[in-house]
C-alpha positions in Angstrom: 23.0 -53.9 56.6 19.4 -52.8 55.9 16.7 -55.6 56.2 15.2 -57.2 53.2 12.0 -55.7 51.7 8.8 -57.7 51.4 7.7 -59.2 48.0 4.5 -57.6 46.7 2.6 -56.8 43.5 4.3 -54.5 41.0 3.7 -50.7 41.3 2.5 -49.0 38.1 5.1 -46.8 36.5 3.0 -43.7 37.2 2.3 -44.8 40.8 -1.4 -44.7 40.3 -3.6 -46.2 43.0 -6.9 -48.1 42.7 -9.9 -45.9 42.7 -11.2 -47.6 45.8 -8.1 -46.5 47.7 -8.7 -42.9 46.7 -12.4 -42.9 47.4 -12.0 -42.2 51.1 -9.3 -39.5 50.8 -9.8 -36.9 53.5 -11.8 -39.2 55.8 -8.5 -39.9 57.6 -5.6 -37.5 58.4 -2.9 -37.4 55.8 0.7 -37.4 56.9 4.0 -37.2 55.0 7.0 -39.2 56.1 10.4 -38.2 54.6 13.2 -40.8 54.9 16.7 -39.3 54.8 19.0 -42.4 54.5 22.3 -40.9 55.4 24.5 -41.5 58.5 28.0 -40.6 59.3 28.5 -44.1 60.9 26.4 -47.2 60.7 25.5 -48.2 64.3 26.0 -51.9 65.0 22.4 -52.6 66.1 20.7 -50.7 63.2 19.0 -52.4 60.3 17.3 -49.3 59.0 17.7 -48.3 55.4 20.8 -46.1 55.9 24.1 -45.5 54.1 27.3 -43.7 54.9 28.7 -41.3 52.3 31.6 -43.6 51.4 29.2 -46.5 50.7 27.3 -44.3 48.2 30.4 -43.2 46.3 28.8 -40.0 45.2 26.1 -41.7 43.1 22.3 -41.4 43.3 20.5 -39.3 45.9 23.5 -38.0 47.8 23.4 -35.5 50.7 23.8 -32.7 48.2 21.1 -33.9 45.8 18.6 -35.5 48.2 16.3 -32.5 48.5 15.8 -32.4 44.7 14.9 -36.1 44.6 12.5 -35.8 47.5 10.8 -32.8 45.8 10.3 -34.8 42.7 8.5 -37.6 44.6 6.4 -35.0 46.4 5.2 -33.8 43.0 4.5 -37.4 42.0 2.5 -37.9 45.2 0.3 -34.9 44.4 -0.4 -36.2 40.9 -1.4 -39.6 42.2 -3.6 -38.4 45.0 -5.2 -35.7 42.8 -7.6 -33.0 43.7 -9.2 -35.0 46.5 -6.0 -34.9 48.5 -6.5 -33.1 51.9 -4.1 -30.8 53.4 -1.3 -32.5 55.3 -1.7 -32.7 59.1 1.7 -34.0 60.1 5.2 -34.2 58.6 7.9 -36.4 60.0 11.5 -36.4 58.7 13.4 -39.5 59.9 16.4 -41.6 59.0 19.2 -42.0 59.1 20.3 -38.7 60.4 18.1 -36.0 58.7 20.3 -33.2 60.1 23.1 -34.4 57.9 21.3 -32.3 55.4 21.7 -28.5 55.7 18.7 -27.0 57.4 17.8 -25.0 54.3 17.4 -28.3 52.4 15.1 -29.7 55.1 13.1 -26.5 54.8 13.0 -26.8 51.0 11.5 -30.2 51.3 8.9 -28.9 53.8 8.2 -26.0 51.4 7.6 -28.5 48.6 5.0 -30.3 50.8 3.4 -27.0 51.7 3.3 -26.0 48.0 1.9 -29.2 46.7 -0.6 -30.1 49.4 -0.9 -27.3 51.9 -0.5 -27.7 55.7 -3.4 -27.5 58.1 -3.2 -24.8 60.7 -1.2 -26.1 63.7 0.4 -28.9 61.6 3.0 -30.9 63.5 6.4 -30.9 61.7 9.1 -33.0 63.2 12.7 -33.9 62.3 14.9 -36.4 64.0 18.4 -35.3 64.8 21.7 -36.5 66.2 22.5 -34.2 69.2 25.9 -33.4 67.7 24.2 -31.9 64.6 22.0 -29.4 66.4 23.3 -25.8 67.0 21.4 -22.7 67.9 21.7 -21.6 64.3 20.3 -24.9 62.9 17.4 -24.9 65.4 16.5 -21.3 64.6 16.6 -22.0 60.9 14.3 -25.1 61.3 11.9 -23.1 63.4 11.8 -20.2 60.9 11.1 -22.7 58.1 8.0 -24.2 59.9 9.3 -27.1 61.9 7.6 -27.5 65.3 9.5 -30.5 66.9 12.9 -32.0 67.1 13.3 -35.6 68.1 16.9 -36.1 69.5 18.5 -39.6 69.4 19.7 -39.5 73.0 19.7 -43.3 73.5 21.7 -43.1 76.8 23.9 -40.8 78.8 26.3 -43.6 79.8 29.5 -43.7 77.7 30.0 -47.4 77.7 26.4 -48.0 76.7 26.7 -45.5 73.8 30.0 -47.2 72.8 28.3 -50.6 72.6 25.6 -49.1 70.5 28.3 -47.4 68.4 26.6 -44.1 68.8 29.0 -41.3 68.1 27.5 -38.3 69.9 29.0 -36.8 73.0 26.6 -37.2 75.9 27.5 -33.6 77.0 26.0 -32.3 73.7 22.5 -33.6 74.6 21.9 -30.7 76.9 23.4 -28.3 74.4 21.1 -29.5 71.7 18.0 -29.5 74.0 18.7 -25.9 75.1 19.1 -24.8 71.4 15.9 -26.5 70.4 13.9 -25.0 73.3 15.5 -21.5 72.7 14.2 -21.7 69.1 10.6 -22.3 70.4 10.5 -25.9 69.2 9.1 -28.9 71.1 11.7 -31.5 72.3 11.4 -35.2 72.1 14.1 -37.5 73.5 14.6 -41.1 72.2 16.0 -43.8 74.5 17.1 -47.4 74.1 17.2 -49.9 77.0 18.5 -53.4 77.2 21.9 -52.8 75.6 24.4 -55.5 76.5 26.3 -54.4 79.6 23.7 -51.8 80.6 22.9 -52.2 84.3 19.7 -51.1 86.0 21.6 -48.1 87.5 22.9 -47.2 84.0 19.3 -47.1 82.8 18.2 -45.1 85.9 20.9 -42.6 85.2 19.6 -42.0 81.6 16.0 -41.6 82.9 17.1 -39.1 85.5 19.0 -37.2 82.9 15.9 -37.0 80.8 13.9 -35.6 83.7 16.6 -33.0 84.3 16.3 -31.9 80.6 12.5 -31.6 80.9 11.5 -32.6 77.3 8.0 -32.5 76.1 8.0 -36.1 75.0 10.0 -39.3 75.7 10.3 -42.5 73.6 11.9 -45.6 75.2 12.4 -48.7 73.1 13.9 -52.1 74.0 16.9 -53.0 71.9 16.0 -55.6 69.3 18.8 -57.6 67.7 18.0 -57.7 64.0 19.4 -60.4 61.7 22.2 -59.1 59.4 23.4 -56.5 61.8 26.9 -56.3 63.3 25.4 -56.7 66.8 23.6 -59.9 65.7 26.9 -61.4 64.5 28.5 -60.5 67.8 25.7 -62.2 69.8 25.9 -65.2 67.5 29.7 -65.5 68.2 29.2 -65.1 71.9 31.3 -62.0 72.1 28.3 -60.0 73.3 25.6 -61.4 75.6 22.1 -59.9 75.5 20.2 -59.3 78.7 17.3 -61.6 79.4 13.6 -60.9 79.3 13.4 -60.2 83.0 16.0 -57.4 82.6 14.0 -55.8 79.8 10.8 -56.0 81.9 12.5 -54.5 85.0 13.8 -51.6 82.9 10.4 -50.9 81.3 8.8 -50.9 84.8 11.4 -48.5 86.0 10.8 -46.2 83.1 7.1 -46.2 83.9 7.7 -45.4 87.6 10.3 -42.7 86.9 8.5 -41.0 84.0 5.1 -41.4 85.4 6.2 -40.1 88.8 7.5 -36.9 87.1 4.2 -36.3 85.3 4.8 -38.0 82.0 1.8 -40.1 81.0 2.1 -43.0 78.7 -0.1 -42.8 75.6 1.5 -45.6 73.6 3.5 -48.6 74.9 6.9 -47.0 74.2 5.9 -43.3 74.4 5.2 -40.7 77.2 4.4 -37.0 77.1 3.9 -34.3 79.8 0.8 -33.0 78.0 -1.6 -34.3 75.4 -0.2 -31.5 73.1 3.2 -33.1 73.5 2.2 -36.4 71.9 3.6 -37.3 68.5 0.5 -36.9 66.4 2.3 -38.3 63.3 2.9 -41.6 65.0 -0.6 -41.6 66.5 -1.9 -41.5 63.0 0.1 -44.7 62.1 -1.3 -46.5 65.1 -4.9 -45.4 64.1 -4.5 -46.6 60.5 -4.6 -43.2 58.9 -3.1 -42.3 55.4 0.5 -41.4 54.8 2.9 -41.1 51.9 6.5 -42.1 52.5 9.1 -40.0 50.6 12.6 -41.3 50.0 14.6 -44.5 49.5 12.9 -47.5 51.2 10.0 -45.4 52.6 6.7 -47.1 53.1 3.3 -45.6 52.4 -0.4 -46.4 53.1 -3.4 -44.9 51.5 -6.9 -46.4 51.7 -5.9 -49.9 52.4 -3.0 -50.0 49.9 0.5 -50.3 51.3 3.6 -49.9 49.2 7.4 -49.4 49.6 10.1 -47.6 47.6 13.2 -49.1 46.2 15.8 -49.1 48.9 19.1 -47.8 47.4 19.4 -44.1 46.8 20.8 -44.5 43.3 17.8 -46.2 41.6 15.5 -44.1 43.7 17.0 -40.9 42.4 17.0 -42.2 38.8 13.3 -43.1 38.9 12.0 -39.9 40.4 14.1 -37.8 38.1 12.5 -39.6 35.2 9.0 -39.1 36.6 8.7 -42.8 37.3 7.3 -44.1 40.6 10.1 -45.3 42.9 7.7 -48.0 44.3 9.3 -51.5 44.5 6.2 -53.4 45.5 2.8 -53.0 47.0 -0.1 -55.0 48.6 -3.8 -54.4 48.8 -4.9 -55.2 52.3 -7.9 -57.6 52.8 -10.7 -56.7 55.2 -9.3 -59.3 57.6 -5.8 -57.9 57.4 -7.1 -54.4 58.1 -9.1 -55.6 61.1 -6.1 -57.5 62.5 -3.9 -54.4 62.2 -6.6 -52.3 63.8 -6.5 -54.7 66.8 -2.7 -55.0 66.8 -2.1 -51.2 66.8 -5.1 -50.0 68.7 -4.3 -52.1 71.8 -1.0 -50.2 72.1 -2.7 -46.9 72.9 -3.7 -45.5 76.3 -7.3 -45.1 75.1 -7.4 -48.8 74.5 -9.2 -50.9 71.9 -12.9 -50.8 71.3 -14.1 -54.3 72.3 -16.7 -54.2 69.6 -13.8 -55.1 67.2 -13.1 -58.3 69.1 -15.1 -61.4 68.0 -15.4 -65.1 68.7 -12.9 -66.8 71.0 -11.1 -63.4 71.2 -14.1 -61.9 72.9 -14.3 -64.8 75.3 -10.6 -64.4 76.1 -11.1 -60.9 77.6 -12.2 -62.2 81.0 -9.1 -64.4 81.2 -6.9 -61.4 80.2 -8.4 -59.4 83.0 -7.8 -62.2 85.5 -4.2 -62.5 84.3 -3.7 -58.8 85.0 -3.0 -57.9 81.4 -6.2 -55.8 80.7 -7.7 -53.3 83.0 -11.1 -54.5 84.3 -12.6 -51.1 84.7 -11.8 -50.2 81.2 -13.4 -53.4 79.9 -16.6 -52.6 81.7 -16.6 -49.3 79.7 -16.2 -51.3 76.5 -12.5 -50.8 75.9 -9.5 -53.1 76.3 -6.7 -51.1 78.1 -3.4 -52.6 78.8 -2.0 -52.7 82.3 1.7 -52.2 82.8 2.1 -56.0 82.8 -0.1 -56.1 79.7 2.2 -53.6 77.9 5.1 -56.0 78.5 3.1 -58.9 77.1 1.2 -57.0 74.4 2.0 -59.6 71.7 0.4 -62.3 73.9 -2.7 -60.0 74.4 -3.1 -59.5 70.7 -2.7 -63.2 69.9 -5.5 -64.0 72.3 -7.8 -61.2 71.1 -7.5 -62.4 67.5 -8.4 -66.0 68.2 -11.4 -67.0 66.1 
């Protein structure tokens, strides 16, 4: 089931933000995230805020009514951000399975963002998709409506791995979907998961080689995390499923770096590779750089000017609130200067450009030499004033962050 939300301060009914949060609007890129919370089947490893149609019982923001609810929140966002709101640079539609919605509804939502905020020239507009939901007609409709990228949930090409993950797509449809997306003139991103119980190193190699054969613009590869409350967590707790160890995860990450890097895909964030700079996911880069974004939809999170908030999770109360002109925000927090600094270090170290060492103070600054000696930070980068992770450092990024934040 979806994970629990944090506890925060109440959100005003009209969603208004403190003046100090709005003062810097336009100094950072503005992105819009749209969370479509519907899936045909709930995968056993997933703790995202998603619901199957039978679970909803036809109430609230259903597949048929979601676009109208999202458009209502987009109008609210425009009212809250006011005249100082800049044009939107990136839009990312995630889930769930956004392509459970008809393509015309996805385009309606994008049109609503365009109408309320405007899009910059060359805006990046992405939707996630299950490979089984993408046809040439769907891809063409998305492209005509202004989408520029499709991120396909490939996960693996090995049937027994997909079965363990409870992914329902046919591996053969991955190629069909990629070809449809490319034919429509859209960029292609493929998402992979490694470290599934029962996945061998050769299974993982097969998925990586299949990716190279498909020649996407972008690849994401994430280690499987067992989240409390999921079906997979219960299976692990009972002993019916055994998770691989940390060495297996490290070996698979290193293989991904060798295979993808050898084929011309450069890493730009710990779990992300692209063939060209233009192929990077600019929306996610803005997250890692602490920019502003508004999250539309049930359970979506937002951040503007150091204020972070999150919407009610269930589609029914979400739809009721936005239909009444009331903010769907369930809680929020105003980040302190220390929290903002810590997040800047935590996120900035993940990027290929590395972290500006002027942000590191006290014992953290003194720890840099040791991190270089341990092979976690590149020495040449440090001489240039930036902490850049080595491959080993990427595997131990949490350790690096902990040492850099020592005071």
